[in-house]
N, C-alpha and C positions, 0 to 999 in steps of 0.2 A: 345323376338320376337316383342313385341309391339314397343319397341324402334327402332328396325330396320325398321319396316314399317313406323313409324313416320319420321325417318331420310330420307328414300327414298322419302316420300311424300314432305318433306321440300325441298330436293334437286330438285325435280321435279318442285316445285313452283318457286324456285330461277332460275332454268334453263329456265323456260318459261318466266319469267320476263326479263331475260337477252336477250333472243332471240327476244322479242318484242321491246326491247330498241335498238337493232341492225338494225331492219328493217327500210327502208326509210319511212319518214313521208309524203312525197308528193304523191299525187294521180296521177295515169296516166290518161291521157285524150285522147280520140279519136281525130284524125285530123279532123278539121272542113271541111264540104263539101264545095266545091267551088261554086256549084250551087244548087238551089232548085226550083222545079216547083210547082206552085199553080194552082189548078182548082177552078174557081169561077163561080157560077151559073149566067147565063145571066140576070135573073130577080132577082138579089140580093137586089134590093131596093135602091141602090146607084146611079143608072143611068149612069154607066160607060161603059155599053155594046157598045153603039154607038162609043165612042171614041176608045176603045180597038180593036173592030172588024174592024174598018176602017184603022188601022195602021197609023193614022195621027199623027201630032205633039201633039195633044190633048191626044192621046193614050199613047205616050211616057211619057208625064208628069204624067198621072195617073199611069202608070206602074211603073215609078221610085218612085213615092210617096208610092205606095203599097210596093215595095221592101224595101224602107227606113223604113217603119213602122214595117217591119219584121226583121230589123237588117242587111240588105244587102246594098251594096253601090248603085247599080243601077239595072235596068232591062236589061237583055241581049236579051230577046225575048218576044213578046206578040202577042195576036191575038185570033182567034177562035181555040178551041181545035179540034184536029182530032179525029176520032173514035177510034184510037188506044190508045189515052191518057186516056180514061175513060171507065168504064163498064156500061152496061145497068142496073143500080140499081133501076130503077123506077118500081114500082109494076105493074104487068100486069093486075091487077083488075081495073085499071084506066078506067073510062067510056068515057073520052073525046077522040075524034078522032084526035085532033090536035097533031102532034108530039111534044115531049118535046124540049125546046130550047137547042141549042148546048152551052155547057159551054165555058167560056173564059179561056185562059191559060196565065200565066205570069211566066217567068223563070227569077229568080233573081240570081245575081252573085256578085263577089267582084270587 
């Protein structure tokens, strides 16, 4: 009886090894996204809010540089973010009466 159990176990180990040898070794990858949108706080400390919000040539240069630093070819759109692009994640316990600055948006593409 012990020999039969040992033989079944040995055959199971051999069968498992063979099945792993047959499986493909390459990993499947998800298709890369063509575009990605980044929200940047207007007061981020880099001083790019004026360029990006005005949609001038300065803004195009800054947006393209941002996208290149993130691994994309260029910026397809940039400017001030609309209210639908972000949520009101600022705490309501804030005591200042000034509204928070509207973030900037840069959409990068290939």
